[in-house]
C-alpha positions as CSV (number, residue, x, y, z in Angstrom):
1,X,-9.7,-10.6,-10.9
2,X,-10.8,-14.0,-12.4
3,X,-13.6,-15.8,-10.6
4,X,-13.1,-19.5,-10.0
5,X,-16.5,-20.7,-8.6
6,X,-15.2,-21.2,-5.1
7,X,-17.4,-21.6,-2.0
8,X,-16.6,-18.1,-0.9
9,X,-17.6,-16.7,-4.3
10,X,-20.9,-18.6,-4.1
11,X,-21.6,-17.2,-0.6
12,X,-20.8,-13.6,-1.7
13,X,-23.0,-14.1,-4.8
14,X,-25.9,-15.1,-2.6
15,X,-25.4,-12.2,-0.1
16,X,-25.2,-9.7,-3.1
17,X,-28.3,-11.1,-4.7
18,X,-30.3,-10.8,-1.5
19,X,-29.0,-7.2,-0.9
20,X,-29.9,-6.3,-4.5
21,X,-33.4,-7.6,-4.1
22,X,-33.7,-5.8,-0.7
23,X,-32.5,-2.5,-2.4
24,X,-35.1,-2.6,-5.1
25,X,-38.0,-4.1,-3.1
26,X,-37.8,-3.3,0.7
27,X,-39.3,-0.2,2.3
28,X,-36.3,-0.1,4.6
29,X,-34.0,0.7,1.7
30,X,-36.5,3.0,-0.1
31,X,-34.6,6.3,0.8
32,X,-31.3,4.7,-0.3
33,X,-32.8,3.8,-3.7
34,X,-34.3,7.2,-4.2
35,X,-30.8,8.8,-3.5
36,X,-29.3,6.5,-6.1
37,X,-31.8,7.2,-8.7
38,X,-31.6,11.0,-8.3
39,X,-27.8,11.0,-8.2
40,X,-27.3,8.3,-11.0
41,X,-30.3,8.6,-13.4
42,X,-28.5,6.2,-15.8
43,X,-28.6,3.4,-13.0
44,X,-30.1,0.2,-14.4
45,X,-28.9,-2.1,-11.7
46,X,-27.0,-1.7,-8.3
47,X,-25.3,-3.8,-5.8
48,X,-24.4,-2.9,-2.2
49,X,-20.8,-4.0,-1.9
50,X,-20.2,-2.6,1.5
51,X,-22.3,-1.1,4.4
52,X,-21.0,0.5,7.5
53,X,-23.8,1.3,10.1
54,X,-22.3,4.3,12.1
55,X,-24.0,5.8,15.1
56,X,-25.8,8.5,13.3
57,X,-25.5,7.5,9.7
58,X,-25.2,4.6,7.3
59,X,-22.3,4.6,4.8
60,X,-22.8,2.5,1.7
61,X,-20.5,1.6,-1.2
62,X,-22.6,0.6,-4.2
63,X,-21.7,-0.6,-7.6
64,X,-23.9,1.2,-10.1
65,X,-24.4,-0.7,-13.3
66,X,-20.9,-2.2,-14.1
67,X,-18.8,0.9,-14.0
68,X,-19.2,3.2,-10.9
69,X,-18.8,2.8,-7.3
70,X,-21.0,5.3,-5.3
71,X,-20.1,6.3,-1.8
72,X,-23.4,7.2,-0.1
73,X,-23.8,8.5,3.4
74,X,-27.4,8.7,4.8
75,X,-28.4,10.2,8.2
76,X,-30.0,7.4,10.1
77,X,-32.6,9.5,12.0
78,X,-33.6,12.2,9.6
79,X,-34.6,12.7,6.1
80,X,-33.8,16.5,6.4
81,X,-30.1,16.1,6.1
82,X,-28.8,16.0,2.6
83,X,-27.1,12.6,1.8
84,X,-23.5,12.9,0.9
85,X,-22.8,11.2,-2.5
86,X,-19.4,10.7,-4.1
87,X,-18.4,8.4,-6.9
88,X,-15.3,6.8,-8.3
89,X,-14.5,4.5,-11.2
90,X,-13.7,0.9,-10.6
91,X,-9.8,1.0,-10.9
92,X,-9.7,3.9,-8.3
93,X,-11.9,1.9,-5.9
94,X,-9.8,-1.3,-6.4
95,X,-6.7,0.6,-5.2
96,X,-5.8,-0.6,-1.8
97,X,-8.8,-2.9,-1.5
98,X,-8.4,-6.2,0.6
99,X,-8.5,-9.5,-1.2
100,X,-11.9,-10.4,0.1
101,X,-13.4,-7.1,-0.9
102,X,-11.7,-7.5,-4.4
103,X,-13.5,-10.9,-4.7
104,X,-16.8,-9.2,-3.6
105,X,-16.4,-6.6,-6.2
106,X,-15.6,-9.1,-8.9
107,X,-18.7,-11.1,-8.1
108,X,-20.8,-8.0,-7.9
109,X,-19.3,-7.0,-11.4
110,X,-20.3,-10.4,-12.7
111,X,-23.8,-10.2,-11.4
112,X,-24.2,-6.7,-12.7
113,X,-23.0,-7.6,-16.2
114,X,-25.3,-10.6,-16.4
115,X,-28.2,-8.5,-15.3
116,X,-27.5,-5.7,-17.7
117,X,-27.1,-8.3,-20.6
118,X,-30.4,-9.7,-19.6
119,X,-32.0,-6.2,-20.0
120,X,-30.9,-5.8,-23.6
């Protein structure tokens, strides 16, 4: 999907940047970051593209670098429960995705590619 610089894209870009900063810097997301690092040691950047707070767990869809979507389910109340981690490539994730979520993924990919390029 080609980005056009719309107001929606700008809003999504701001949300993703804030969630990226929160993932790497906040105590609240520490456990999630630890799970990502242990499951994806090649991770250099990550963006939360979806978060579903359920009654007993949090379900995240996270873009890892610019190539993997991780599905991570964390128990909300106990670190004793092993997190559920699955992954898929971008084309499989895109299949059946709503237009708004396709835009969100495109913006996240753009941010991730910029960040990875700046790391070189």
